[in-house]
C-alpha positions as CSV (number, residue, x, y, z in Angstrom):
1,M,-2.7,-13.2,26.8
2,A,-5.9,-12.6,24.8
3,V,-7.6,-15.5,23.0
4,P,-6.4,-15.5,19.4
5,V,-8.8,-14.1,16.9
6,R,-10.0,-16.4,14.1
7,I,-9.2,-15.0,10.6
8,A,-10.2,-16.6,7.3
9,V,-8.3,-15.9,4.1
10,A,-10.2,-15.6,0.8
11,G,-7.9,-16.4,-2.1
12,A,-5.2,-19.0,-1.8
13,G,-2.8,-17.5,-4.4
14,L,0.6,-16.1,-3.6
15,I,-0.4,-13.1,-1.5
16,G,-3.1,-15.2,0.2
17,Q,-0.5,-17.8,1.2
18,R,1.7,-15.1,2.6
19,H,-1.1,-14.0,4.8
20,L,-1.8,-17.5,5.9
21,E,1.9,-18.0,6.9
22,E,1.8,-14.8,9.0
23,I,-1.5,-15.8,10.7
24,D,-0.1,-19.2,11.4
25,A,3.0,-17.7,13.0
26,S,1.0,-15.2,15.1
27,C,0.2,-15.5,18.7
28,S,-2.7,-13.0,18.3
29,A,-4.5,-14.8,15.5
30,Q,-5.2,-18.3,14.1
31,I,-6.4,-19.4,10.7
32,A,-10.2,-20.1,10.7
33,A,-10.5,-21.3,7.1
34,I,-9.6,-20.7,3.5
35,V,-12.1,-19.6,0.9
36,D,-11.3,-20.4,-2.7
37,P,-13.4,-22.2,-5.3
38,F,-10.5,-23.6,-7.3
39,P,-9.2,-27.2,-6.7
40,A,-5.6,-26.1,-6.1
41,A,-6.7,-24.5,-2.9
42,R,-7.3,-28.0,-1.3
43,E,-3.6,-28.5,-1.1
44,V,-3.1,-25.2,0.7
45,A,-5.9,-25.9,3.1
46,D,-4.4,-29.4,3.9
47,K,-1.0,-27.8,4.4
48,F,-2.4,-25.6,7.1
49,G,-4.9,-28.1,8.4
50,V,-7.9,-25.8,8.1
51,P,-11.4,-26.1,6.4
52,L,-11.8,-25.0,2.8
53,Y,-15.0,-23.3,1.6
54,G,-16.0,-22.5,-1.9
55,S,-17.5,-19.1,-1.1
56,L,-17.8,-16.4,1.6
57,A,-21.5,-17.2,1.9
58,E,-20.7,-20.8,2.7
59,L,-18.1,-19.7,5.2
60,F,-20.5,-17.4,7.0
61,E,-23.2,-19.9,7.1
62,E,-21.0,-22.7,8.4
63,D,-18.4,-21.1,10.7
64,K,-18.4,-17.3,10.9
65,P,-14.9,-16.1,11.7
66,D,-13.8,-13.0,13.6
67,G,-12.2,-11.4,10.5
68,V,-11.5,-12.0,6.9
69,I,-8.6,-11.1,4.6
70,L,-9.6,-10.8,1.0
71,A,-6.8,-11.7,-1.3
72,T,-8.9,-12.4,-4.3
73,P,-8.5,-11.0,-7.9
74,N,-9.1,-7.2,-8.0
75,P,-12.5,-7.4,-9.7
76,L,-13.8,-9.4,-6.8
77,H,-12.7,-7.0,-4.1
78,V,-15.8,-4.9,-3.9
79,D,-18.4,-7.7,-3.9
80,G,-16.3,-9.7,-1.4
81,G,-15.9,-6.7,0.9
82,L,-19.7,-6.0,0.7
83,E,-20.4,-9.7,1.7
84,C,-18.2,-9.3,4.8
85,V,-19.8,-6.0,5.7
86,A,-23.3,-7.5,5.3
87,A,-22.2,-10.3,7.6
88,G,-20.7,-7.9,10.2
89,V,-17.2,-9.3,9.8
90,P,-14.2,-7.0,9.9
91,V,-12.2,-7.3,6.7
92,I,-8.8,-6.4,5.2
93,V,-9.3,-5.9,1.4
94,E,-6.0,-6.3,-0.5
95,K,-5.1,-3.2,-2.5
96,P,-6.5,-1.8,-4.6
97,L,-9.7,-1.5,-2.6
98,G,-11.7,-1.8,-5.8
99,D,-11.1,-2.0,-9.5
100,S,-12.9,1.3,-9.9
101,V,-13.4,4.5,-7.8
102,E,-17.2,4.0,-8.0
103,G,-17.1,0.4,-6.6
104,A,-14.6,1.3,-3.9
105,T,-16.8,4.3,-2.8
106,R,-19.8,2.0,-2.5
107,L,-17.8,-0.4,-0.3
108,V,-16.5,2.3,2.0
109,E,-19.9,3.9,2.4
110,A,-21.5,0.5,3.2
111,A,-18.8,-0.3,5.8
112,E,-19.1,3.1,7.5
113,A,-22.9,2.9,7.6
114,A,-22.8,-0.6,9.1
115,G,-20.0,0.3,11.6
116,V,-17.9,-2.7,10.3
117,A,-14.1,-2.3,10.3
118,L,-12.8,-2.1,6.7
119,L,-9.0,-2.0,6.2
120,T,-7.1,-1.6,2.9
121,G,-4.2,-4.0,2.5
122,H,-1.5,-1.5,1.8
123,H,1.1,-3.5,3.8
124,R,3.8,-0.8,3.6
125,N,1.7,1.2,6.2
126,Y,2.9,-1.5,8.7
127,S,6.5,-1.1,7.7
128,A,8.8,-0.1,10.6
129,I,10.4,2.3,8.2
130,I,7.2,4.2,7.3
131,A,6.1,4.1,11.0
132,K,9.4,5.7,12.0
133,A,9.2,8.3,9.2
134,R,5.6,9.2,10.3
135,E,6.8,9.5,13.8
136,I,9.6,11.9,12.8
137,V,7.2,14.0,10.6
138,H,4.6,14.3,13.3
139,S,7.2,15.1,16.0
140,G,7.8,18.5,14.3
141,V,11.6,18.0,14.1
142,L,11.4,18.8,10.4
143,G,9.3,21.8,10.9
144,S,6.5,22.4,8.4
145,I,6.9,20.1,5.4
146,V,7.7,22.2,2.3
147,A,8.5,19.5,-0.4
148,V,8.9,15.9,-1.1
149,V,10.9,14.2,-3.9
150,G,9.9,10.6,-4.7
151,T,11.1,8.0,-7.1
152,A,10.1,4.5,-8.1
153,L,12.7,3.7,-10.8
154,F,13.4,0.1,-11.6
155,H,13.7,-2.2,-14.7
156,K,11.2,-5.0,-15.3
157,P,12.7,-7.8,-17.4
158,D,11.5,-8.5,-20.9
159,D,9.7,-11.7,-20.0
160,Y,7.6,-9.9,-17.4
161,F,5.6,-8.6,-20.4
162,D,4.9,-12.0,-21.9
163,V,2.6,-13.2,-19.0
164,G,-1.0,-13.7,-19.8
165,G,-0.9,-13.1,-23.5
166,G,1.0,-9.8,-23.2
167,W,-1.7,-7.8,-21.4
168,R,1.0,-5.8,-19.6
169,R,2.0,-4.3,-22.9
170,Q,-1.5,-2.7,-23.2
171,P,-3.1,0.3,-21.4
172,G,-3.8,-0.5,-17.8
173,G,-0.8,-2.9,-17.6
174,G,1.8,-0.3,-16.8
175,P,3.5,1.0,-13.7
176,I,0.8,3.7,-13.0
177,L,-1.9,1.2,-12.2
178,L,0.3,-1.6,-11.0
179,N,3.0,0.1,-9.0
180,L,2.2,3.8,-8.3
181,I,-0.7,2.9,-5.9
182,H,1.9,1.8,-3.3
183,E,3.9,5.1,-3.6
184,V,0.8,7.3,-3.4
185,N,-0.3,5.5,-0.2
186,N,3.1,5.9,1.3
187,L,3.3,9.6,0.6
188,Q,-0.3,10.3,1.8
189,S,0.5,8.3,5.0
190,L,3.5,10.6,5.6
191,L,2.2,14.0,4.4
192,G,-1.6,13.9,4.2
193,H,-4.0,14.2,1.3
194,V,-3.0,15.0,-2.3
195,V,-5.4,17.7,-3.6
196,R,-4.0,18.4,-7.0
197,V,-2.2,16.3,-9.6
198,Q,-0.5,17.0,-12.9
199,A,1.1,14.2,-14.8
200,V,2.8,13.4,-18.1
201,I,3.6,9.9,-19.4
202,S,5.9,8.4,-22.0
203,N,6.2,5.1,-23.8
204,A,9.3,6.1,-25.7
205,T,11.7,3.6,-24.2
206,R,9.9,0.3,-24.9
207,G,7.4,1.6,-27.5
208,Y,4.5,-0.5,-26.1
209,A,0.9,0.9,-26.1
210,V,1.2,1.3,-22.3
211,E,3.3,3.9,-20.5
212,D,6.8,2.9,-19.2
213,T,7.6,6.2,-17.5
214,A,5.6,9.0,-15.8
215,A,6.4,12.2,-14.1
216,M,4.0,13.9,-11.6
217,V,3.7,17.1,-9.7
218,L,1.6,16.7,-6.5
219,T,0.0,19.4,-4.3
220,F,-0.8,18.3,-0.7
221,A,-3.6,19.7,1.4
222,N,-1.0,21.2,3.9
223,G,0.5,23.2,1.0
224,A,3.6,21.0,0.5
225,L,4.6,20.3,-3.1
226,G,6.0,17.0,-4.4
227,T,7.5,15.6,-7.5
228,F,7.5,11.9,-8.3
229,L,9.3,10.0,-11.1
230,L,8.0,6.5,-12.0
231,S,9.5,4.1,-14.5
232,D,9.7,0.3,-15.0
233,A,12.2,0.8,-17.8
234,A,15.0,2.6,-15.9
235,A,18.2,0.9,-14.8
236,S,18.1,2.4,-11.3
237,P,17.8,1.0,-7.8
238,R,15.8,4.0,-6.5
239,S,12.6,2.1,-5.7
240,W,11.1,0.9,-2.4
241,E,11.7,-2.7,-3.3
242,Q,15.4,-2.2,-3.9
243,T,16.1,0.1,-0.9
244,S,13.9,-1.0,2.0
245,Q,15.4,-4.4,2.5
246,E,11.9,-5.8,3.3
247,N,11.6,-8.2,0.4
248,T,14.7,-10.4,-0.1
249,S,13.5,-11.4,-3.6
250,Y,15.0,-8.1,-4.8
251,A,18.6,-7.0,-5.0
252,T,19.1,-4.4,-2.3
253,Y,21.1,-1.1,-2.1
254,P,21.0,0.1,1.5
255,D,22.8,3.4,0.6
256,E,20.0,4.5,-1.8
257,D,16.8,6.4,-1.0
258,C,13.5,6.6,-2.8
259,Y,11.9,9.5,-0.8
260,H,13.3,12.8,0.5
261,L,11.1,15.0,2.7
262,A,12.2,18.6,3.3
263,G,10.7,20.8,6.0
264,T,11.4,24.3,7.3
265,Q,13.7,22.9,10.0
266,G,15.2,19.8,8.5
267,S,15.0,16.9,6.1
268,L,14.6,13.2,6.1
269,S,15.7,10.6,3.5
270,V,13.8,7.4,3.4
271,P,14.5,4.5,3.8
272,T,18.1,5.2,4.9
273,M,16.6,7.5,7.6
274,R,19.3,10.1,7.1
275,L,18.1,13.0,9.2
276,K,19.5,16.5,8.9
277,V,18.2,19.4,11.1
278,Y,19.2,22.9,12.0
279,E,19.7,23.4,15.7
280,G,20.4,27.1,15.4
281,E,20.3,29.6,12.6
282,R,18.6,28.2,9.5
283,S,20.9,29.0,6.6
284,W,22.6,27.3,3.7
285,W,25.8,28.7,5.2
286,Q,25.3,26.7,8.4
287,P,26.0,23.0,9.0
288,F,23.2,20.6,9.8
289,E,23.1,18.4,12.9
290,E,22.8,14.7,11.9
291,P,21.1,12.8,14.7
292,T,21.0,9.0,14.5
293,V,17.6,7.5,13.9
294,E,17.1,4.2,15.7
295,L,15.1,1.7,13.6
296,Q,14.0,-1.8,14.5
297,R,13.1,-3.6,11.3
298,S,10.2,-6.0,11.2
299,D,8.0,-7.8,8.6
300,P,5.2,-5.4,7.5
301,L,2.9,-8.4,6.7
302,A,3.4,-9.8,10.2
303,N,2.7,-6.3,11.7
304,Q,-0.5,-6.1,9.6
305,I,-1.8,-9.3,11.2
306,E,-1.1,-8.1,14.7
307,H,-2.8,-4.7,13.9
308,F,-5.8,-6.4,12.4
309,A,-6.2,-8.6,15.5
310,A,-6.1,-5.5,17.7
311,V,-8.7,-3.8,15.5
312,I,-11.0,-6.9,15.7
313,R,-10.7,-6.9,19.5
314,G,-11.6,-3.2,19.6
315,E,-8.1,-2.2,20.8
316,A,-7.1,-0.1,17.8
317,E,-8.4,2.0,15.0
318,P,-7.3,1.0,11.4
319,I,-4.0,2.5,10.4
320,C,-5.1,2.2,6.7
321,S,-8.8,2.3,6.6
322,G,-11.1,1.6,3.6
323,R,-11.4,5.4,3.2
324,D,-7.6,5.7,3.1
325,G,-7.5,3.1,0.4
326,L,-10.2,5.0,-1.5
327,K,-8.2,8.2,-1.3
328,T,-5.2,6.5,-2.7
329,L,-7.3,5.1,-5.6
330,L,-8.6,8.6,-6.3
331,V,-5.1,10.0,-6.7
332,V,-4.0,7.2,-9.1
333,D,-7.2,7.8,-11.1
334,A,-6.4,11.5,-11.2
335,V,-2.9,10.7,-12.5
336,V,-4.3,8.7,-15.3
337,E,-6.8,11.4,-16.1
338,S,-4.2,14.2,-16.0
339,A,-1.9,12.2,-18.3
340,R,-4.7,11.6,-20.7
341,T,-5.9,15.3,-20.9
342,G,-2.6,17.1,-20.3
343,Q,-4.5,19.2,-17.6
344,P,-4.1,19.3,-13.8
345,V,-6.8,17.4,-11.9
346,E,-8.2,18.8,-8.6
347,L,-9.2,16.3,-5.9
348,T,-12.0,16.6,-3.3
349,Y,-12.6,14.0,-0.6
C-alpha cells in the first residue's frame, strides 16, 4: 500500500470538518494540519490531534503538505487557491471556485500555467449515482442524447431566511446562486458543455426581493436541449437531496427522480436509475426493454478524498478540474444575466 498523502484543510467550519472526518478515515490520506485564524478552530485541531496554523503562508513555511482542501468562505477561494498554486501544492477549492468569473478565471489560468493540480469541490462528481449515469451515457446504450429534463424543487423553511440579518431575502441569496451551481455541474458532467442559456425568474410565491423560482432552457454543445425547473418554495421532493439518499439529514423519496435523460435509443431516470431502451424497432408503439442497473452506493465526500490522493500521487487526472468549475460558474452567471435582460446568453469557453 502506498504511503498516505498528507492533506491540510483550510477552514474548520462545517464542510471543513466533514473533509477532516473523511481524511481521518481514509487509508490513502492523513490530516497534515488545519489552517484557520479563528480561536474556535483550536478545539477542532485538538480533536484530530493535528497542528493548527493561522494562514496558508505559515503552513507552507513550517510544514508543506502534499495537498490542501480549501473550505474557506467563498470570497477567500481565489486568493487561497493562488497561494497554493504559488507554493506548488495541489488543491481542492470548495465550490464555487471563485465569487466571480474573473477571479475564478485568474485562478484556473495560474494553475494551468504552473502545472499544479487544481480541483473544484463539486462533490456530486464523486457520487456513485453520477458515476454510473456517466458510464451509461458514454456507453452509447441511450444513443445520441436528445434532451434532458431536470428539477430542483424543494421547500426551504421560513427560518432559513432569518439567518445573518436576512441576507437570503436579498438578491444573491436565492436558489440560483446557492443551489443551481450543483445542478449545472451535474448536467455538464453527464452531457457536456452548455453553450446557450435562456432563463426567467419569479419571486411571486414569497414576495422577497430575491427569486424563489426559475425556469431555464439549456442548449448543449452536442445539440441536446434541456429544461430545468428550480424553486426553493415548492412543496416537492424532486431534488437531488431528497432523492439521492446520500445525505440522511433530508427526508428521502427513493421512488422520485430529479433528472431524465432521453436519447435516440433509450432513456435514463436519475437517481432511480430506471433504464428503458429499444432492442429492436424504435417506435412509440413498441415496448421498451428495462434492464437492471447495478449500483453500489458510497459516500461522495469519501470518494473525493480517495480521488484527490490519486491525483496527488500522479495516478489520476482530476474528475472535476478547476476549468470544469469555471465552466459551471459561467453557466450560472449566464442564467443570472439572461433572467435580468430577458434575452438568451451565448457561452464560449
